[in-house]
LUMMILUM-351014 format. One record per atom (N, C-alpha, C): residue in one letter; x, y negated, z. Coordinates in steps of 0.05 Angstrom, whole numbers, padded with zeros to 5 digits, always signed. Each point is the difference from the previous one (the first is absolute). Layout:
BEGIN
AXYZ...
***
This chain:
BEGIN
M+00017+00024+00000M-00017-00024+00000M+00018-00025+00000G-00007-00018-00017G+00018-00023-00004G-00005-00024+00017K-00025-00009+00003K-00005-00025+00013K-00009+00004+00029N+00008-00019+00017N-00008+00000+00028N-00028-00012+00002I-00016+00010+00018I-00026-00011+00006I+00002-00016+00026L-00009-00024-00001L-00001-00017+00024L-00029-00003+00007L-00007+00004+00025L-00027-00005+00010L+00001-00020+00023F-00015-00022-00004F-00001-00021+00020F-00028+00002+00013G-00001-00001+00026G-00026+00002+00014G+00003-00007+00029K-00022+00006+00015K-00001-00004+00029K-00011+00025+00013Q+00006+00003+00026Q-00010+00024+00014Q-00030+00000+00002N-00013-00023+00004N-00029+00000+00003N-00015-00003-00026C+00013+00005-00023C-00013-00001-00026C-00007+00028-00009G-00025+00006-00002G-00009+00027-00008G+00010+00007-00028L-00001-00019-00019L+00009+00006-00027L+00030+00006-00001C+00015-00015+00016C+00029+00004+00002C+00006+00028+00011Q-00014+00008+00021Q+00004+00027+00011Q-00009+00021-00020G-00021-00005-00015G-00009+00018-00021G+00022+00005-00021W+00013-00022-00008W+00022+00003-00019W+00023+00016+00011K+00007-00004+00025K+00022+00015+00013K-00007+00030-00001K-00025+00007+00008K-00008+00028+00000K+00000+00012-00028K-00010-00015-00019K-00002+00010-00028K+00028+00006-00010L+00019-00018+00003L+00027+00004-00010L+00014+00023+00015E-00004+00001+00026E+00012+00022+00016E-00012+00027-00008N-00027+00001-00004N-00013+00025-00007N+00010+00012-00026F+00008-00018-00019F+00010+00009-00026F+00030+00000-00002N+00013-00003+00023N+00030+00000+00002N+00012-00021-00019I-00012-00023-00002I+00011-00022-00016I+00017-00017+00019P+00027-00002-00005P+00016-00016+00018P-00006-00030-00003F-00001-00014+00023F-00006-00028+00000F+00013-00013+00024T+00003-00026-00001T+00010-00015+00023T-00023-00018+00009Y-00006+00002+00026Y-00022-00016+00011Y+00010-00024+00015F-00012-00023-00005F+00007-00025+00013F-00024-00011+00015D+00002-00002+00026D-00022-00011+00016D+00003-00031-00001T-00020-00013-00011T+00002-00029-00004T-00003-00016+00026E-00005+00014+00022E-00001-00014+00026E+00029-00004+00010N+00019+00013-00013N+00028-00005+00006N+00009-00024-00017P+00011-00021+00013P+00007-00025-00015P+00019+00005-00024E+00019+00018+00002E+00018+00006-00022E-00015+00012-00024N-00018+00019+00007N-00016+00013-00021N-00019-00020-00013L-00011-00018+00016L-00018-00020-00010L+00015-00019-00019A+00025-00006+00006A+00016-00017-00017A+00005+00014-00027E+00006+00025+00000E+00005+00016-00024E-00026+00001-00017F-00023+00004+00014F-00026+00001-00013F-00005-00027-00015T+00005-00022+00014T-00004-00026-00012T+00020-00006-00023L+00025+00008+00004L+00020-00004-00022L-00007+00015-00025M-00014+00022+00003M-00008+00016-00023M-00025-00012-00014G-00010-00021+00011G-00024-00013-00011G-00026+00014+00006L+00001+00016+00021L-00024+00015+00008L-00017-00016+00019T-00026+00004-00001T-00018-00016+00018T-00021+00017+00014K-00005+00024-00009K-00021+00017+00012K+00010+00028+00007I-00009+00010+00023I+00007+00027+00007I-00025+00018-00004P+00003+00025-00004P+00025+00014-00005P+00012-00009-00027A+00026-00001-00001A+00014-00007-00025A+00019+00024-00006L-00003+00009-00024L+00016+00023-00009L+00017-00010-00023V+00027+00004+00002V+00018-00009-00021V+00015+00025-00010I-00004+00005-00027I+00014+00022-00013I+00015-00011-00023G+00026-00003+00003G+00016-00013-00021G-00010-00029-00005E-00008-00006-00024E-00010-00027-00007E-00030-00003+00005N-00013+00023+00006N-00029-00001+00005N-00006-00007+00028K-00018-00020+00003K-00009-00009+00027K-00030+00002+00001F-00010+00013+00022F-00028+00003+00005F-00006-00012+00027E-00020-00018+00001E-00007-00012+00026E-00029+00004+00007G-00005+00005+00025G-00027+00004+00009G-00014+00024-00012I+00016+00020-00007I-00009+00023-00015I-00008+00023+00019K-00022+00013-00007K-00009+00023+00016K+00015+00025-00009P+00004+00019+00018P+00014+00025-00008P-00014+00014-00023S-00026-00003-00003S-00015+00014-00021S+00003-00015-00027D+00011-00024+00000D+00003-00016-00025D+00022+00009-00018L+00019+00016+00010L+00023+00008-00015L+00005+00029+00006S+00000+00017-00021S+00004+00029+00003S+00029+00007+00005I+00004+00023+00011I+00028+00010+00005I+00013+00004-00027D-00014+00009-00021D+00012+00003-00027D+00009-00027-00010E-00016-00021+00003E+00009-00027-00009E+00024-00009+00015I+00001+00005+00026I+00023-00008+00016I+00025+00015-00009K-00003+00027-00004K+00023+00016-00009K+00011-00010-00027K-00018-00008-00018K+00008-00010-00027K+00017-00025+00003M-00009-00018+00018M+00015-00026+00005M+00027+00006+00012I+00001+00019+00018I+00026+00007+00014I+00019+00011-00021E-00009+00018-00017E+00018+00014-00018E+00008-00016-00025N-00017-00019-00008N+00007-00017-00023N+00021-00021+00007E+00023+00003-00011E+00021-00019+00006E-00001-00024-00019
***
């Protein structure tokens, strides 16, 4: 797998937790950033993101997206396409 997945969210965000579970259940590696941490919030802002959950796969950015809005197959395609 080529691209890293970044997931920005908060502990009390149901959609954010849903994304974590979905990615973990399908063994998709990702890095989680809790935006309640000031350093993570700064990174979130520098990337031009404004809504959580935010999923970043290479050049693709998805904000305020539900886990059901993006299939595992679509995610795998984005990861593998360099």
